C-alpha positions, 0 to 999 in steps of 0.5 A: 975628250977622246974619239969614240968613232970617226964619221968623216973628216969633219965629224966624230963622236966622243963621250962627255963627262956625264957619259953621253955620246957627243957629236963633234963637228969642225973642219978637219976635226977627225982627219987622220984620227982614229978611235981612242985618240984625243980631239983637238978642241980648238977645231970643234965648231959645233957639238950635238948632244942627242940623248935618244940612242935611236935618234942619235943613230939616225942623225949619225948615218945622216951626218956621214953624207950631208955637208957640214954647212947644211947641218949647221943651217938646219941647226940654225933654223931649229934654234930660230924656231925655238925662239919664234915658237917658244917651244922645245921639240922632239930630238927627231927634228934634227934628223927630219929637218936636216934630211929634208933640207938636204934633199930640197937643196939637191933637188933645187940645184937640179931644177926640181921643185916640188909643189905643196898643194896645201901651201896656203892652208898651212900658211893660214892654219900654222902662221908662226910655223910658216914664218919659220919656214920663210925664215928657213928659205932666207937662211938657205939662200944667205948661207948656202946660195941656194934659192928654194921656192915658197912651197918649201916654207910650207913643207918646213913648217910641217916638220915643226908642227909634227914635232909639236904633236906628240905622235909617233905615226910619222911625218904625214900627221900635220899634212893630214891634219891640215887637209882635214881642217880645210875639208871641214872649213869648206863644208861650213863655208859652203853651208852658210855661203860665206867667207870668214874673218880669219883674224877674229877670235872666234875663227881662231878658236874654231880652227884650233878646235878642228886641229885637235879634232883632226888629231883625235880622228887620225889617232882613232880617239874620241871624247867620252859620249856623255852629253846627249841631253845637252846636245838636244838643247844645243840642237834646238837652240842652234838648229842651223849650226847643228845641221851643218855639224851633222853634214860634217859628221856624215862626211867624216864617216864616209871618208874617214870611217870615224864616228863622231860622238855626241860630245864632239857634235856638241862642240862642233855645233857651238864653235860653228854657231859662234863663227856664224852668229852674225851672218 
């Protein structure tokens, strides 16, 4: 393989047999090398193939300034997440997570720790992703000797949630989804003056529905409004749950300028009723 571009002493871009750009990493792999010279393959410790050109360019810019050890830690965490969550992620996760870890590590070394006000809600609503965040903290401590606070587990979890949600609106989507889910959950708790069994199937269904509802809200999308007749029946049968759903409708309209459709109101009512039917 020949060098297409030298990034720093430890990193270079080459081209594989399929014509794809490959990011090669290894101690001294590009030291004293120039474009067109052969790569010493024995020195290659890690290869990255990122097919999207824009993402590769962003990752390349990042790699120039980020220590190789941190890049390898980010990759280790991503690989763990793939196994833990059983999912493939958008390639941008390599850029976003590496950049986040680099900044978090730099801040931690300077004694700066940023708090995440939704930490416990992220841990509740995205249990598996939060577990990945906890693993990430352990890996950073073991491999780099840097201790990050628990808040970072939540921040890291959101990167994976964002990568699972197919949306190009930026990295705050999962944070906003969590905020909306908590707000709606609090309305239901206050209305019925209760706490919920967070291990129950009905709670899981309720929270899952709220996540997708929040995603639709943030994207400005709606269910087709074709269930008004059924909603009348549901309103009569589940009067308290429906009244609670109407409170949610009013809150969402006032705070997010989003009009909840009759179909959405129906689904909210049904989920709320399941959640509180034994109260």
